[in-house]
C-alpha positions as YAML, in Angstrom:
chain: A
units: angstrom
residues:
- id: 1
  name: MET
  ca: [6.96, 1.26, -3.59]
- id: 2
  name: PHE
  ca: [10.23, 3.22, -4.48]
- id: 3
  name: LYS
  ca: [13.18, 0.50, -4.31]
- id: 4
  name: GLY
  ca: [16.73, 0.21, -5.43]
- id: 5
  name: PRO
  ca: [19.22, -2.27, -5.25]
- id: 6
  name: GLY
  ca: [19.62, -0.93, -1.15]
- id: 7
  name: SER
  ca: [16.17, -3.41, -0.78]
- id: 8
  name: ALA
  ca: [16.27, -5.67, -2.85]
- id: 9
  name: GLU
  ca: [15.16, -9.26, -1.25]
- id: 10
  name: ARG
  ca: [17.47, -11.71, -3.17]
- id: 11
  name: LEU
  ca: [16.33, -14.70, -1.52]
- id: 12
  name: GLN
  ca: [12.94, -16.54, -1.26]
- id: 13
  name: PRO
  ca: [11.66, -16.51, 1.73]
- id: 14
  name: GLY
  ca: [11.05, -20.26, 2.47]
- id: 15
  name: PHE
  ca: [7.84, -21.86, 4.26]
- id: 16
  name: SER
  ca: [8.74, -24.10, 6.84]
- id: 17
  name: PRO
  ca: [6.59, -27.24, 8.42]
- id: 18
  name: GLY
  ca: [6.27, -25.09, 11.40]
- id: 19
  name: GLY
  ca: [4.43, -22.56, 9.30]
- id: 20
  name: GLN
  ca: [6.86, -19.95, 9.00]
- id: 21
  name: ALA
  ca: [7.97, -18.08, 6.40]
- id: 22
  name: ARG
  ca: [10.78, -15.87, 6.51]
- id: 23
  name: GLY
  ca: [10.93, -11.95, 4.37]
- id: 24
  name: ARG
  ca: [13.05, -9.60, 5.13]
- id: 25
  name: ARG
  ca: [13.56, -6.67, 2.90]
- id: 26
  name: GLY
  ca: [11.57, -5.94, -0.54]
- id: 27
  name: GLY
  ca: [11.57, -1.94, -0.81]
- id: 28
  name: ASP
  ca: [9.16, -0.77, -3.39]
- id: 29
  name: MET
  ca: [7.00, 2.19, -4.65]
- id: 30
  name: THR
  ca: [5.17, 4.40, -7.16]
- id: 31
  name: ALA
  ca: [2.84, 6.75, -7.89]
- id: 32
  name: GLU
  ca: [-0.50, 6.45, -10.20]
- id: 33
  name: ARG
  ca: [-3.75, 8.35, -10.96]
- id: 34
  name: ALA
  ca: [-5.54, 6.50, -14.02]
- id: 35
  name: GLY
  ca: [-5.48, 8.22, -17.43]
- id: 36
  name: ALA
  ca: [-3.02, 10.80, -16.59]
- id: 37
  name: ALA
  ca: [0.22, 9.91, -17.42]
- id: 38
  name: LEU
  ca: [3.52, 11.96, -16.07]
- id: 39
  name: PRO
  ca: [6.27, 10.40, -16.71]
- id: 40
  name: GLY
  ca: [8.10, 12.90, -19.12]
- id: 41
  name: SER
  ca: [5.76, 15.48, -18.65]
- id: 42
  name: PRO
  ca: [7.00, 19.01, -18.20]
- id: 43
  name: GLY
  ca: [5.83, 19.19, -14.62]
- id: 44
  name: ARG
  ca: [6.96, 15.71, -13.68]
- id: 45
  name: PRO
  ca: [8.27, 15.21, -9.97]
- id: 46
  name: PRO
  ca: [11.55, 15.47, -8.25]
- id: 47
  name: THR
  ca: [12.57, 11.69, -8.09]
- id: 48
  name: LEU
  ca: [12.35, 10.11, -4.79]
- id: 49
  name: GLY
  ca: [15.38, 8.35, -4.20]
- id: 50
  name: CYS
  ca: [15.58, 4.15, -4.19]
- id: 51
  name: GLY
  ca: [17.29, 2.26, -1.12]
- id: 52
  name: GLY
  ca: [21.15, 2.70, -1.69]
- id: 53
  name: ALA
  ca: [22.93, 5.00, -4.18]
- id: 54
  name: CYS
  ca: [20.28, 4.97, -6.88]
- id: 55
  name: ARG
  ca: [17.35, 7.64, -7.82]
- id: 56
  name: VAL
  ca: [14.06, 7.01, -9.24]
- id: 57
  name: GLN
  ca: [13.69, 8.54, -12.67]
- id: 58
  name: GLY
  ca: [10.66, 10.04, -14.15]
- id: 59
  name: VAL
  ca: [9.53, 6.92, -15.19]
- id: 60
  name: ALA
  ca: [9.30, 5.49, -11.87]
- id: 61
  name: ALA
  ca: [6.03, 7.93, -11.25]
- id: 62
  name: ILE
  ca: [3.88, 5.98, -13.67]
- id: 63
  name: PHE
  ca: [0.53, 7.26, -12.59]
- id: 64
  name: LEU
  ca: [-0.79, 9.18, -9.95]
- id: 65
  name: LEU
  ca: [-3.02, 6.46, -8.42]
- id: 66
  name: LEU
  ca: [-6.65, 8.01, -7.16]
- id: 67
  name: SER
  ca: [-6.58, 7.06, -3.23]
- id: 68
  name: SER
  ca: [-8.77, 3.82, -1.99]
- id: 69
  name: ALA
  ca: [-9.89, 6.39, 0.63]
- id: 70
  name: ALA
  ca: [-11.63, 8.32, -1.68]
- id: 71
  name: THR
  ca: [-15.01, 9.25, -0.97]
- id: 72
  name: PHE
  ca: [-18.43, 8.04, -3.05]
- id: 73
  name: GLY
  ca: [-21.27, 9.97, -1.62]
- id: 74
  name: ALA
  ca: [-22.12, 11.54, 1.22]
- id: 75
  name: PRO
  ca: [-20.77, 9.61, 5.09]
- id: 76
  name: THR
  ca: [-22.74, 7.22, 6.24]
- id: 77
  name: GLY
  ca: [-22.61, 8.28, 9.64]
- id: 78
  name: ASP
  ca: [-22.01, 5.86, 13.03]
- id: 79
  name: ASP
  ca: [-22.13, 2.70, 11.40]
- id: 80
  name: PHE
  ca: [-19.19, 0.68, 14.05]
- id: 81
  name: SER
  ca: [-22.48, -1.29, 15.27]
- id: 82
  name: LEU
  ca: [-22.92, -2.63, 11.85]
- id: 83
  name: VAL
  ca: [-19.54, -3.92, 11.55]
- id: 84
  name: GLN
  ca: [-18.45, -7.66, 11.21]
- id: 85
  name: PRO
  ca: [-16.58, -7.92, 8.20]
- id: 86
  name: LEU
  ca: [-16.81, -11.20, 6.24]
- id: 87
  name: VAL
  ca: [-15.08, -12.76, 3.62]
- id: 88
  name: THR
  ca: [-17.46, -13.02, 0.40]
- id: 89
  name: MET
  ca: [-15.13, -14.18, -2.46]
- id: 90
  name: GLU
  ca: [-11.24, -14.70, -3.11]
- id: 91
  name: GLN
  ca: [-10.12, -15.36, -6.69]
- id: 92
  name: LEU
  ca: [-6.99, -15.37, -7.61]
- id: 93
  name: LEU
  ca: [-5.18, -12.37, -9.90]
- id: 94
  name: TRP
  ca: [-2.10, -13.25, -10.90]
- id: 95
  name: VAL
  ca: [0.16, -16.37, -10.58]
- id: 96
  name: SER
  ca: [3.61, -16.39, -10.46]
- id: 97
  name: GLY
  ca: [6.03, -18.86, -12.61]
- id: 98
  name: ARG
  ca: [6.21, -17.71, -16.51]
- id: 99
  name: GLN
  ca: [2.07, -18.29, -16.33]
- id: 100
  name: ILE
  ca: [0.89, -14.96, -17.55]
- id: 101
  name: GLY
  ca: [3.28, -13.55, -19.84]
- id: 102
  name: SER
  ca: [6.48, -15.01, -19.52]
- id: 103
  name: VAL
  ca: [6.49, -13.03, -15.98]
- id: 104
  name: ASP
  ca: [8.73, -14.49, -13.74]
- id: 105
  name: THR
  ca: [7.32, -13.44, -10.88]
- id: 106
  name: PHE
  ca: [4.34, -10.78, -9.40]
- id: 107
  name: ARG
  ca: [4.74, -8.52, -6.31]
- id: 108
  name: VAL
  ca: [3.79, -5.40, -4.98]
- id: 109
  name: PRO
  ca: [0.24, -5.37, -5.29]
- id: 110
  name: LEU
  ca: [-1.91, -2.33, -5.13]
- id: 111
  name: VAL
  ca: [-5.80, -2.19, -5.42]
- id: 112
  name: THR
  ca: [-7.57, 1.31, -5.38]
- id: 113
  name: ALA
  ca: [-10.82, 2.15, -6.63]
- id: 114
  name: THR
  ca: [-12.23, 5.46, -8.99]
- id: 115
  name: PRO
  ca: [-15.14, 7.62, -8.04]
- id: 116
  name: ARG
  ca: [-17.52, 5.66, -10.00]
- id: 117
  name: GLY
  ca: [-16.57, 2.43, -8.69]
- id: 118
  name: THR
  ca: [-14.42, 0.70, -10.61]
- id: 119
  name: LEU
  ca: [-11.71, -1.08, -9.13]
- id: 120
  name: LEU
  ca: [-8.12, -0.98, -10.67]
- id: 121
  name: ALA
  ca: [-5.73, -3.49, -9.64]
- id: 122
  name: PHE
  ca: [-1.64, -3.53, -10.22]
- id: 123
  name: SER
  ca: [1.17, -5.17, -9.35]
- id: 124
  name: GLU
  ca: [4.80, -5.63, -10.42]
- id: 125
  name: ALA
  ca: [5.49, -7.91, -13.37]
- id: 126
  name: ARG
  ca: [9.12, -9.13, -12.47]
- id: 127
  name: LYS
  ca: [10.30, -10.24, -16.10]
- id: 128
  name: MET
  ca: [13.23, -12.58, -15.11]
- id: 129
  name: SER
  ca: [13.30, -13.33, -11.38]
- id: 130
  name: THR
  ca: [11.97, -12.42, -8.07]
- id: 131
  name: SER
  ca: [14.40, -9.55, -7.33]
- id: 132
  name: ASP
  ca: [13.93, -6.14, -6.72]
- id: 133
  name: GLU
  ca: [16.04, -5.36, -9.34]
- id: 134
  name: GLY
  ca: [15.82, -5.65, -13.17]
- id: 135
  name: ALA
  ca: [12.82, -5.49, -15.47]
- id: 136
  name: LYS
  ca: [9.65, -5.22, -15.16]
- id: 137
  name: PHE
  ca: [6.35, -4.52, -16.21]
- id: 138
  name: ILE
  ca: [3.67, -2.75, -14.54]
- id: 139
  name: ALA
  ca: [0.52, -5.05, -14.75]
- id: 140
  name: LEU
  ca: [-3.11, -4.00, -14.58]
- id: 141
  name: ARG
  ca: [-6.81, -5.18, -14.39]
- id: 142
  name: ARG
  ca: [-9.72, -3.80, -13.79]
- id: 143
  name: SER
  ca: [-13.32, -4.60, -12.57]
- id: 144
  name: VAL
  ca: [-16.51, -2.42, -13.11]
- id: 145
  name: ASP
  ca: [-18.89, -5.12, -11.12]
- id: 146
  name: GLN
  ca: [-17.04, -4.82, -7.91]
- id: 147
  name: GLY
  ca: [-14.54, -7.53, -7.99]
- id: 148
  name: SER
  ca: [-16.79, -10.32, -9.72]
- id: 149
  name: THR
  ca: [-15.06, -10.43, -13.30]
- id: 150
  name: TRP
  ca: [-11.77, -8.78, -14.11]
- id: 151
  name: SER
  ca: [-10.20, -7.73, -17.28]
- id: 152
  name: PRO
  ca: [-7.34, -9.61, -18.73]
- id: 153
  name: THR
  ca: [-3.89, -8.40, -17.53]
- id: 154
  name: ALA
  ca: [-2.62, -5.47, -19.18]
- id: 155
  name: PHE
  ca: [0.99, -4.55, -19.10]
- id: 156
  name: ILE
  ca: [0.86, -0.52, -19.21]
- id: 157
  name: VAL
  ca: [4.46, 0.21, -18.39]
- id: 158
  name: ASP
  ca: [7.93, -1.28, -19.33]
- id: 159
  name: ASP
  ca: [10.43, 0.29, -17.39]
- id: 160
  name: GLY
  ca: [13.31, -1.69, -19.02]
- id: 161
  name: GLU
  ca: [15.92, -1.90, -16.15]
- id: 162
  name: THR
  ca: [15.21, 1.06, -13.98]
- id: 163
  name: PRO
  ca: [14.96, -0.50, -10.69]
- id: 164
  name: ASP
  ca: [11.85, 1.18, -9.37]
- id: 165
  name: GLY
  ca: [8.24, 0.17, -8.26]
- id: 166
  name: LEU
  ca: [5.07, 1.11, -6.67]
- id: 167
  name: ASN
  ca: [3.07, 2.96, -3.92]
- id: 168
  name: LEU
  ca: [-0.37, 4.19, -3.45]
- id: 169
  name: GLY
  ca: [-0.94, 7.55, -2.94]
- id: 170
  name: ALA
  ca: [-3.73, 9.48, -1.07]
- id: 171
  name: VAL
  ca: [-6.10, 11.90, -2.20]
- id: 172
  name: LYS
  ca: [-7.36, 14.81, 0.28]
- id: 173
  name: GLN
  ca: [-11.22, 14.68, 0.66]
- id: 174
  name: ARG
  ca: [-10.89, 17.34, 3.35]
- id: 175
  name: GLU
  ca: [-9.84, 20.05, 4.36]
- id: 176
  name: PRO
  ca: [-6.89, 21.37, 5.23]
- id: 177
  name: ARG
  ca: [-6.15, 21.62, 1.26]
- id: 178
  name: LYS
  ca: [-8.65, 19.27, 0.35]
- id: 179
  name: GLY
  ca: [-7.93, 18.06, -3.54]
- id: 180
  name: ARG
  ca: [-4.35, 17.75, -2.63]
- id: 181
  name: LEU
  ca: [-2.61, 14.41, -3.85]
- id: 182
  name: ILE
  ca: [-0.41, 12.72, -1.54]
- id: 183
  name: VAL
  ca: [2.29, 10.11, -2.10]
- id: 184
  name: CYS
  ca: [4.80, 9.27, 0.12]
- id: 185
  name: GLY
  ca: [7.71, 7.09, 0.01]
- id: 186
  name: HIS
  ca: [11.35, 6.24, 1.83]
- id: 187
  name: GLY
  ca: [14.30, 7.72, 0.71]
- id: 188
  name: THR
  ca: [17.68, 7.25, -0.06]
- id: 189
  name: LEU
  ca: [20.85, 8.01, 2.25]
- id: 190
  name: GLU
  ca: [20.78, 11.43, 0.71]
- id: 191
  name: ARG
  ca: [16.86, 11.89, 1.62]
- id: 192
  name: ASP
  ca: [17.09, 9.58, 4.90]
- id: 193
  name: GLY
  ca: [13.46, 8.38, 5.65]
- id: 194
  name: VAL
  ca: [10.03, 9.17, 4.87]
- id: 195
  name: PHE
  ca: [9.17, 11.75, 2.40]
- id: 196
  name: CYS
  ca: [5.65, 13.06, 0.44]
- id: 197
  name: LEU
  ca: [5.51, 14.16, -2.76]
- id: 198
  name: LEU
  ca: [2.22, 16.99, -2.97]
- id: 199
  name: SER
  ca: [0.03, 18.08, -5.65]
- id: 200
  name: ASP
  ca: [-2.40, 20.95, -5.27]
- id: 201
  name: ASP
  ca: [-2.98, 21.09, -9.40]
- id: 202
  name: HIS
  ca: [-4.44, 17.62, -10.27]
- id: 203
  name: GLY
  ca: [-1.00, 16.14, -10.76]
- id: 204
  name: ALA
  ca: [-0.02, 18.58, -12.88]
- id: 205
  name: SER
  ca: [3.49, 19.44, -10.90]
- id: 206
  name: TRP
  ca: [5.01, 18.17, -7.93]
- id: 207
  name: ARG
  ca: [6.88, 19.34, -5.13]
- id: 208
  name: TYR
  ca: [8.22, 17.48, -1.71]
- id: 209
  name: GLY
  ca: [6.47, 18.12, 1.29]
- id: 210
  name: SER
  ca: [7.90, 17.44, 4.70]
- id: 211
  name: GLY
  ca: [9.65, 14.15, 5.34]
- id: 212
  name: ILE
  ca: [11.15, 12.13, 8.85]
- id: 213
  name: SER
  ca: [14.68, 11.17, 8.73]
- id: 214
  name: GLY
  ca: [16.17, 7.96, 10.07]
- id: 215
  name: ILE
  ca: [18.30, 8.13, 12.75]
- id: 216
  name: PRO
  ca: [21.68, 8.24, 12.37]
- id: 217
  name: TYR
  ca: [20.83, 10.42, 9.16]
- id: 218
  name: GLY
  ca: [22.81, 9.89, 6.19]
- id: 219
  name: GLN
  ca: [24.20, 6.63, 7.49]
- id: 220
  name: PRO
  ca: [23.89, 2.78, 6.70]
- id: 221
  name: LYS
  ca: [21.07, 1.80, 9.30]
- id: 222
  name: ARG
  ca: [21.51, -1.24, 12.04]
- id: 223
  name: GLU
  ca: [19.41, -3.14, 13.79]
- id: 224
  name: ASN
  ca: [17.06, -1.59, 16.15]
- id: 225
  name: ASP
  ca: [17.89, 2.20, 14.51]
- id: 226
  name: PHE
  ca: [15.51, 4.24, 13.12]
- id: 227
  name: ASN
  ca: [14.51, 3.49, 10.11]
- id: 228
  name: PRO
  ca: [10.89, 4.51, 8.53]
- id: 229
  name: ASP
  ca: [10.17, 3.01, 5.18]
- id: 230
  name: GLU
  ca: [7.43, 2.01, 3.23]
- id: 231
  name: CYS
  ca: [4.00, 3.27, 4.19]
- id: 232
  name: GLN
  ca: [0.86, 3.99, 3.33]
- id: 233
  name: PRO
  ca: [-0.99, 7.51, 3.79]
- id: 234
  name: TYR
  ca: [-4.78, 7.87, 4.49]
- id: 235
  name: GLU
  ca: [-6.84, 10.60, 5.71]
- id: 236
  name: LEU
  ca: [-9.07, 10.52, 8.87]
- id: 237
  name: PRO
  ca: [-12.65, 12.15, 9.52]
- id: 238
  name: ASP
  ca: [-10.52, 15.21, 11.22]
- id: 239
  name: GLY
  ca: [-8.55, 16.36, 7.73]
- id: 240
  name: SER
  ca: [-5.36, 14.97, 9.29]
- id: 241
  name: VAL
  ca: [-3.60, 12.41, 7.68]
- id: 242
  name: VAL
  ca: [-1.97, 9.32, 8.72]
- id: 243
  name: ILE
  ca: [0.89, 7.19, 7.50]
- id: 244
  name: ASN
  ca: [1.57, 4.03, 8.72]
- id: 245
  name: ALA
  ca: [5.21, 2.90, 7.87]
- id: 246
  name: ARG
  ca: [7.50, 0.23, 7.55]
- id: 247
  name: ASN
  ca: [9.80, -0.25, 11.03]
- id: 248
  name: GLN
  ca: [12.57, -1.26, 8.69]
- id: 249
  name: ASN
  ca: [15.32, -1.72, 11.40]
- id: 250
  name: ASN
  ca: [12.50, -2.90, 14.31]
- id: 251
  name: TYR
  ca: [13.29, 0.70, 16.47]
- id: 252
  name: HIS
  ca: [11.58, 0.35, 19.90]
- id: 253
  name: CYS
  ca: [9.40, -2.72, 18.73]
- id: 254
  name: HIS
  ca: [8.78, -5.29, 16.24]
- id: 255
  name: CYS
  ca: [5.49, -3.15, 14.96]
- id: 256
  name: ARG
  ca: [4.55, -0.01, 12.61]
- id: 257
  name: ILE
  ca: [5.48, 3.44, 12.89]
- id: 258
  name: VAL
  ca: [2.60, 5.88, 12.34]
- id: 259
  name: LEU
  ca: [3.29, 9.55, 11.49]
- id: 260
  name: ARG
  ca: [0.90, 12.11, 11.92]
- id: 261
  name: SER
  ca: [0.28, 15.18, 9.70]
- id: 262
  name: TYR
  ca: [-2.15, 18.26, 10.50]
- id: 263
  name: ASP
  ca: [-1.53, 20.15, 7.59]
- id: 264
  name: ALA
  ca: [-1.63, 17.68, 4.78]
- id: 265
  name: CYS
  ca: [1.68, 16.38, 5.17]
- id: 266
  name: ASP
  ca: [2.97, 19.96, 4.46]
- id: 267
  name: THR
  ca: [4.99, 18.96, 7.77]
- id: 268
  name: LEU
  ca: [5.92, 16.12, 9.50]
- id: 269
  name: ARG
  ca: [6.75, 16.60, 13.16]
- id: 270
  name: PRO
  ca: [8.99, 14.17, 15.33]
- id: 271
  name: ARG
  ca: [6.83, 14.42, 18.04]
- id: 272
  name: ASP
  ca: [3.94, 12.68, 15.95]
- id: 273
  name: VAL
  ca: [5.55, 10.05, 15.21]
- id: 274
  name: THR
  ca: [4.40, 7.22, 17.40]
- id: 275
  name: PHE
  ca: [4.69, 3.17, 17.65]
- id: 276
  name: ASP
  ca: [1.49, 1.05, 17.39]
- id: 277
  name: PRO
  ca: [2.48, -2.45, 19.52]
- id: 278
  name: GLU
  ca: [-0.65, -3.95, 18.60]
- id: 279
  name: LEU
  ca: [0.49, -3.96, 15.04]
- id: 280
  name: ILE
  ca: [3.05, -6.50, 15.43]
- id: 281
  name: ASP
  ca: [4.57, -6.44, 11.94]
- id: 282
  name: PRO
  ca: [7.71, -8.60, 10.13]
- id: 283
  name: VAL
  ca: [9.04, -5.68, 8.71]
- id: 284
  name: VAL
  ca: [6.64, -4.97, 5.92]
- id: 285
  name: ALA
  ca: [4.51, -3.21, 3.70]
- id: 286
  name: ALA
  ca: [1.41, -3.30, 4.56]
- id: 287
  name: GLY
  ca: [-2.46, -2.08, 3.59]
- id: 288
  name: ALA
  ca: [-4.43, 0.56, 5.79]
- id: 289
  name: VAL
  ca: [-7.68, 2.27, 5.11]
- id: 290
  name: ALA
  ca: [-10.48, 4.64, 6.21]
- id: 291
  name: THR
  ca: [-13.94, 4.73, 5.45]
- id: 292
  name: ASN
  ca: [-16.11, 7.64, 5.03]
- id: 293
  name: SER
  ca: [-17.18, 6.36, 8.32]
- id: 294
  name: GLY
  ca: [-14.45, 6.74, 10.16]
- id: 295
  name: ILE
  ca: [-13.66, 3.04, 10.09]
- id: 296
  name: VAL
  ca: [-9.78, 2.40, 9.89]
- id: 297
  name: PHE
  ca: [-8.71, -0.88, 8.26]
- id: 298
  name: PHE
  ca: [-5.23, -2.63, 8.33]
- id: 299
  name: SER
  ca: [-3.79, -5.34, 6.74]
- id: 300
  name: ASN
  ca: [-0.33, -7.35, 7.20]
- id: 301
  name: PRO
  ca: [0.79, -10.26, 8.02]
- id: 302
  name: ALA
  ca: [0.30, -10.43, 11.73]
- id: 303
  name: HIS
  ca: [3.79, -11.69, 13.43]
- id: 304
  name: PRO
  ca: [6.70, -10.48, 14.42]
- id: 305
  name: GLU
  ca: [9.33, -12.18, 12.50]
- id: 306
  name: PHE
  ca: [8.16, -14.32, 9.64]
- id: 307
  name: ARG
  ca: [5.42, -13.19, 6.53]
- id: 308
  name: VAL
  ca: [2.76, -15.60, 7.50]
- id: 309
  name: ASN
  ca: [-0.53, -14.75, 8.94]
- id: 310
  name: LEU
  ca: [-2.13, -12.22, 6.63]
- id: 311
  name: THR
  ca: [-4.70, -10.61, 9.12]
- id: 312
  name: LEU
  ca: [-7.37, -7.74, 8.76]
- id: 313
  name: ARG
  ca: [-7.78, -5.60, 11.92]
- id: 314
  name: TRP
  ca: [-10.16, -2.31, 11.99]
- id: 315
  name: SER
  ca: [-10.27, 0.35, 14.77]
- id: 316
  name: PHE
  ca: [-13.25, 2.39, 15.75]
- id: 317
  name: SER
  ca: [-11.10, 5.15, 17.43]
- id: 318
  name: ASN
  ca: [-8.84, 6.66, 14.23]
- id: 319
  name: GLY
  ca: [-6.10, 3.86, 14.74]
- id: 320
  name: THR
  ca: [-5.55, 4.53, 18.55]
- id: 321
  name: SER
  ca: [-6.65, 1.29, 19.70]
- id: 322
  name: TRP
  ca: [-8.13, -1.88, 17.72]
- id: 323
  name: ARG
  ca: [-10.99, -4.14, 17.80]
- id: 324
  name: LYS
  ca: [-10.05, -7.51, 19.72]
- id: 325
  name: GLU
  ca: [-11.90, -9.52, 16.80]
- id: 326
  name: THR
  ca: [-9.73, -10.08, 13.30]
- id: 327
  name: VAL
  ca: [-10.35, -11.28, 10.34]
- id: 328
  name: GLN
  ca: [-7.42, -13.95, 9.07]
- id: 329
  name: LEU
  ca: [-7.34, -14.30, 5.27]
- id: 330
  name: TRP
  ca: [-4.14, -16.50, 4.98]
- id: 331
  name: PRO
  ca: [-2.30, -18.24, 7.75]
- id: 332
  name: GLY
  ca: [0.60, -19.55, 5.64]
- id: 333
  name: PRO
  ca: [3.18, -17.45, 3.57]
- id: 334
  name: SER
  ca: [1.23, -13.51, 2.72]
- id: 335
  name: GLY
  ca: [3.67, -10.66, 2.17]
- id: 336
  name: TYR
  ca: [2.68, -7.47, 0.93]
- id: 337
  name: SER
  ca: [-1.19, -5.92, 0.85]
- id: 338
  name: SER
  ca: [-3.03, -3.26, -0.40]
- id: 339
  name: LEU
  ca: [-6.68, -1.88, 0.90]
- id: 340
  name: ALA
  ca: [-9.52, -0.12, -1.22]
- id: 341
  name: ALA
  ca: [-13.24, 0.57, -0.07]
- id: 342
  name: LEU
  ca: [-16.32, 0.58, -2.01]
- id: 343
  name: GLU
  ca: [-18.62, 2.73, -0.51]
- id: 344
  name: GLY
  ca: [-22.47, 4.26, -1.34]
- id: 345
  name: ASN
  ca: [-24.31, 4.27, -4.28]
- id: 346
  name: MET
  ca: [-22.07, 3.63, -7.16]
- id: 347
  name: HIS
  ca: [-24.10, 1.33, -9.53]
- id: 348
  name: GLY
  ca: [-27.87, 1.26, -8.01]
- id: 349
  name: ASP
  ca: [-26.74, -1.63, -5.85]
- id: 350
  name: ALA
  ca: [-23.64, -1.06, -3.34]
- id: 351
  name: GLU
  ca: [-25.66, 0.73, -1.21]
- id: 352
  name: ASP
  ca: [-28.40, -2.24, -0.22]
- id: 353
  name: GLN
  ca: [-25.31, -4.16, 0.28]
- id: 354
  name: GLY
  ca: [-23.17, -1.75, 2.47]
- id: 355
  name: PRO
  ca: [-19.48, -0.98, 2.00]
- id: 356
  name: GLN
  ca: [-17.32, -3.82, 0.43]
- id: 357
  name: LEU
  ca: [-13.54, -3.75, 1.44]
- id: 358
  name: PHE
  ca: [-10.94, -5.54, -1.15]
- id: 359
  name: VAL
  ca: [-7.71, -6.84, 0.33]
- id: 360
  name: LEU
  ca: [-5.39, -7.51, -2.65]
- id: 361
  name: TYR
  ca: [-2.23, -9.32, -1.49]
- id: 362
  name: GLU
  ca: [0.90, -12.27, -1.78]
- id: 363
  name: LYS
  ca: [-0.03, -15.41, -0.99]
- id: 364
  name: GLY
  ca: [1.51, -18.61, -1.51]
- id: 365
  name: ARG
  ca: [1.64, -22.24, -0.09]
- id: 366
  name: ASN
  ca: [5.47, -22.54, -0.10]
- id: 367
  name: TYR
  ca: [6.36, -18.82, -0.77]
- id: 368
  name: TYR
  ca: [4.78, -15.67, -0.72]
- id: 369
  name: THR
  ca: [5.90, -14.35, -4.26]
- id: 370
  name: GLU
  ca: [3.59, -17.66, -5.69]
- id: 371
  name: SER
  ca: [0.41, -15.59, -6.61]
- id: 372
  name: ILE
  ca: [-1.60, -12.05, -5.80]
- id: 373
  name: SER
  ca: [-4.75, -12.84, -4.67]
- id: 374
  name: LEU
  ca: [-8.10, -10.97, -3.94]
- id: 375
  name: ALA
  ca: [-10.26, -11.02, -1.09]
- id: 376
  name: LYS
  ca: [-13.70, -9.20, -1.26]
- id: 377
  name: ILE
  ca: [-15.17, -8.62, 2.32]
- id: 378
  name: SER
  ca: [-18.64, -7.39, 3.48]
- id: 379
  name: VAL
  ca: [-17.75, -4.78, 6.34]
- id: 380
  name: TYR
  ca: [-21.38, -5.26, 7.80]
- id: 381
  name: GLY
  ca: [-21.25, -9.07, 7.20]
- id: 382
  name: THR
  ca: [-23.96, -9.13, 4.29]
- id: 383
  name: LEU
  ca: [-24.41, -11.56, 1.08]
...
């Protein structure tokens, strides 16, 4: 996610015997679409700022990544009664500590699916340290068999010393503005708060949509100030867009900020900003996705203060309430996460086994920066 000097996690959070991994800020965000390079192109998007005084350059928007909420075939109807998520597989995709390509740390995982069902997993390959600042590659692995096997790591972008990062966007599948590409991120003191970049020509050109500013606007924030941060947009069945955001300074609660736009992010109104006390959060980038049938999934370290207890939750009411049942993916140190769903009949067998959910998340025994793991989940609990 767009990041810079003001957002660095300069110390690795430790995991104490009591099971508490401290983690604060790790601002990070980017834009992507497989195979459609944007950097240096004539229609490149305006830059979104990074925390502090720096600006994200055009090279920060590496590709426009297809949203994990992209549809695969027709909606499946009301399948809520079938939902009983079950983890069917988990594997490490990246391990930090100079074990892969001499990379010090892999962070900021993103996972998405193409319309043909190929899974793409991305991460920041931080060359020299765990810091948000400094040289990094963008690492990529892909799977064409629903996550069973993965290609070797490819380093697709070398950003030199640019303090940028990754962000997962959304593709509008319904009116209004069907086909619009939406990438949202947090700004600088000059563009304070959460703002969205929009494209109505498949990524050839970009413009700013609306945004929600922090309070006090344009000034450094203190604890309990309103300061929406890293975020994940996704589309609901009625065509509205929800932006689930990190509550950087714990305004109102130790929980998530939820923004909603009814015009494909042309506008974000203060009256459509709410807080979700059910989604307790230790200030982190979380995963969120909605399926064709309207099930909303959410993943984060479910703890009010520490980055531990990576948990999957789901909602049958567009995220206005959440089921009491949860799936704990990892009790220990865990940080950022990202979600993607495969639905429909991509290769002849996906429909038979039901929709599959993929959670890519930071995981460790002592520190959440130790590895990035992928969990595959059967939404209907079938093997």
